[in-house]
Structure formats: structure tokens, C-alpha cells
N, C-alpha and C positions, 0 to 999 in steps of 0.2 A: 504493500499500500504506500501511499504518499499523501502529504497534505498540500492542498491548494494547487499542486502542479503534477500533472499526470501525462501519460503517453498520448492522451487525446487532446491536450491543450494546444490551442492554435494561437501563435504569438504574433503581435505587431511590434515594430520597432519604431518608435517616434524618434526622429533624427537619424534615420537609417543611412542618409547620404553623407553625413559628416564622417570624419576620419575614424573617431571611436565607434560610432554607430555601425559603419561598414565592417570594420574589423571584428567586432564582437558578434555581429550577425553571422558572419562566416564561421566563427568558432561555435556559435550555437547550432548552426546547421550541420557542421562537421560532427557534433556530439549527438545528432539525431533528433534535436528538437524540430518541431513544425513551425518554422517561421513563414507565415503566410502573406505578410504584407509589410510595407513601411509607409510612414506618414511624413511628408514635408510639402506644405502647400506650394513652395516655389518649384519644387521639382516633380509635381503631380504628372502622371503620364509616363514617366521614365521607369527604369527598373535597376535593381542592384543584384547582379548575378541571376537575373530571371525572376527576381521577387518584385512584384508590382509596388510602385510608390503612389499613394493616394494623397488627396489634398486634405482630408480631415479624418479623424478617428472614427467618426459615425459612418462615413462613407466606406472606410476600409472594413469596418466590422460588418456592414451590410453585404459587401462583396465577398468577404472571405470566412465570415463566421467566427472571427477571432474572439477570444475571451481573456487574453492577457496582453498587456502592453508593457514594454520595456522602454524606459525613457533615457536617451542619451542627448538630452537638450542643454545648451548652455545655461548657466545659473540665471542670467537675466530673463530668460524666456521660459524657465521651468514651471513657474506657477501657472501661467497660461496654458501650458501644455498639459499639466496634471488636471486643471479644472476642465479642459476640453475632453479628456479621457473620462472624467467623472460625469460630464453632461452626456456622453455617449453611453453611459452606464456599462462600462467594461468591468467585469467582476474583479479583476486584479491589475493593479498598476505598480510597476517595480521601478522606482526612481533611482537610477545609479548616480545621477549628478552629485558632484561634491561642490560645496561653496554656496548653497542656496541660502539666502538670508533667512534667519529664523522666523522673522515675521511673515515671510512668504509661506514657509512651511506650515506655521501655525494656522495660516489663513486657508490653505487648500486642505489641510487635515480636517479642520472644522467644517469646510465645505462638503468634504466626503462623508463626515459623520451625519451632517444634515440630510445628505442625499440618500444615504442608506444603501447604496448599491455597489460600491467600489472598495475593496480592500487596498490600502497602500502599503507597499514595503519600502522602507527607506525614508528619506534620501541618504546619500552618502553611504551607500551599501554595495555589496557585490551581488546582490540578488538571492535567487534560490535555485537549488538543483534537487531533482529526484533522480539519482543515478539510474541509468539505463532506461529512463523514461523521457525526461525533458530537462531543459537547462534555460532559465531565464535570467540572464545577467552575464557576469564576467567570471564566474566560478570555473576553474579548470575542470573539465569532465573526465580527464583521464588519470586522476589521482586516487580514485576510490572506486567502489562498486556498490550495487544495490545491496541492502542489508536491513538490520532490525534496530539501528540507533537513529534516534532523532536528534538533530543538532540545531541549536539557536545560539547566535553569536553577535556581539556588538562589533567585533573586529574582523575584517576581511582576511588578513594574513593569518590570524589564529584559526579561522574557519578552515583554511587549506591545510594548516598544519595538522589540525585534528583529524580531518578527513584522511590525510595521508597516513598518520600514525595508526589509524585503526582501519586501514584499507582492506585488510583481510576479513573483517567482520562486516564492514559496509554500512550503509545508511539508508533509511527510508526517505527522508528529506533533510537537507541542510539549508538553513535560512540565515542569511546575513542581514540583520535588521538595521545596522548602521549605528554610528556613534554620536550623532548630533543631539543637541539638547532636546529637540522635538522631533519625534519620529512617528510614523503610522502604526505599523504593527510592533507590538512589544514582546518582551520575554514572556509575559503572562499569556498573551494571545497564541503563542506558539506552544507553551506548555499545555494549555487547554486542548489545542488541536492534536498534539501528540498523545495526550492522555486518552483521547477519543479514538484514535487510529489503532485498530486491533493488531496490526503487524508491527507496530513500534513497541519494542520491549523494554527499552531503556532510553534516557534522555541525557544529553550533554548540554550544559548551559555555560557559555562563556560570557563573562561580563568584564568591566573594567572600572577603574577609579572614577569617582565623580558621580553626582546625583544619588538618587535613592532607587533606581529601578531594580537592582538586584535584592535590596531589602524588601521591596514590595513583592518581588517574585518569590522570595523565601516565605513570606506569609501566606501567598497563594498556594505554594507547594505543600506546606503544612496542612492546610485546609481542604485541598482539592485534588492532589496528585497522589495516585497510588503506585505508579511505576517508579523504579529506582532513578534517582537523578544524580549525576556527577557534575561538579562545577569546577570552574577556574575563574579566577579574577585577576586580570592584568594590572599591574601597578605596585606589586609589593616592594619593589626597590626604588619606587619613584622618590626623589628628594622632596622633603616637606616644604610646602609653600611655593612650589613651582607648577605652573600650569603645563600639563603634558598632553601630547597626542591629539585626539579628537577633540572638537569643540565641546563636547559634553563632559570631558574629563577634568572637572574643576573640583577641587577638594576644599571644604570649608570646615576648619577645625578637625574634629575626629569624624564628622559626617561625611560619607563618600569615600572613606579610605578603604583600601583592600582588606585590611584586617577586620573592619567593621562589617563589611560584606561577607567575609569568610564566616565570621562568628554567627551572623544572622542565618546564613545557609546551612551551617552545621546544626544550628539549634532546630532547624526544620527537617533534620535527617539527611541532608545532602552531603555526600562525601566530597571534599574539596581538595584539589591538588594544589601544591605550591608553585608548580610549573606546568606547562602545558603537557609535557611528557608524563609527569606524575598523574595527571588527570586522565591521560590516555591509558596508563597502566591500571589505574583504578577502575576504569570502565571495562578493560579487558578481563580483569579478575571477576568483576561482576557478571559479565556475559558468559564467562566460562563456568561460573556457578549455576 
């Protein structure tokens, strides 16, 4: 099984004609994903490697039956592009773009909540992959296989590392949710989906310093998740008082520290590794049992 992305998913790429859009469209297609169209109003009527480019998301959905859009749209235009996807009622919008102003993200996220028809993943994320089925974003498709672990991660690079370290066991779906202060899909959303997926047997959750998302996820796990969860929190060695990495990685006093997040997760019954490799080892031991 998989969450939100399956072998029948039909993918649009907003910004398909740009350098990043074209490159990653080709990588998605090579991995077996069904990329059925692209969107660029200035390039409508052309194609990229035989994939038709349409003027609008609604037109592309009508012509192709697409139910996923992956956005490689520059930050200045991303808000309008996401709102266009929401207005077209596409079920899943995966916003890869980095550097979108937080005010814009908050605006289009609330717009999506009010519309009630579109799940947003990202922004500033690698997307999601259901190995052997489909790939929507920039996650390498050849570093793992289909399996029984569900992965949710703030960090793109750590998503890849965890997938590679547990490649012999494999993943149902890996979701990179992004590390900005405001994002669409959260750890909790993914935990709920993996809990409901019959073929996901264990969950790996990767967080990082800053904010309280991991603490809130820990409270959710304690009350609602019956499957085993292994965690890792990036930032144990971060120097105190220094802003690190993602825009969301801001620590205020003891709030948002790696240790505080580790304590909260362990109190909820989550096994937490001090390094990504230790988290992978804990997951391996759990799956072998």
C-alpha cells in the first residue's frame, strides 16, 4: 500500500518548461511515474519530451485526468500557482519551491483549508515517493525499494539517507514535508495516514530543531498511534543561540531544542536515535522482531 501517491496517480508539473521542472520531470518519468502533462501559460501548445504543456491546471486536468500537481514555480509566482491548483480542485499539490515568503505560504495554505479539496505538501520539500509505484518531486527513486516502513521527514537529505540505510527493508511511502515555519501537510497528518495504512508496519519520523511540531507529534502518537515509531531529531550538536539550516530551525531558550524534542518523543514511547544511522539501526531491529 501507499499513502496519497499510488501507481494510478496522474501527475502534472507546473513549471515543466523551466530547467528544474524539465530535469525532474525526466527523473520522475524514468522512475515509472505517470507524468501526464505540464502547465505554463506562455508555453501552452508545446511539449516536453512528448508531454503536452497546457495553459492552466484546470485545462490540464480536464484533458489528462491528473490528480497530482508538482510545482517547480519561482518563489515570486508560487502563491498564484498554488491557488490556481486549489481552484482547479486537484487533490494533491506538491510544492517543491524553496524561498517562498512565509506570508504567501500562510495565505495559500488557509485558502486550501477553506476550499477543502486540495492537500498541500511543502513548500521547500523534496516531495513524496511510493517506491515501485510513483514519485512526485525530487526524491531519488533508485536508492530504496517498496516495503513496510512509512517515513515522514522535515529534511530532504535525511529522507534520502534513511531510505538508503533501510533499502533492504523498503518503504510504503516516504514524505518530505519541508522545514519552513508554515507548511501544508504535517508530521501528524502523515502519522495518521500511516496508522490507517494496513501495509505500513512501522513509522520513521525525522524532525529538527526549532518550533514545536515534534512535541505536538509526540502528543498525537501517545494518544492515537498504535504502530511502533522510531524518531530522529537533527540538531543535537547545533551551537546554542545560532540560527541553523531551514527557516523553521529557530530555537528559543529550551523550547525547540533537540533534547526537548527527544524527551517528548521518548515519553510517548518513541525510540529516538542520536544519529540517523542509530535511528536506522533501531528501525531494523524493530522490523526484525
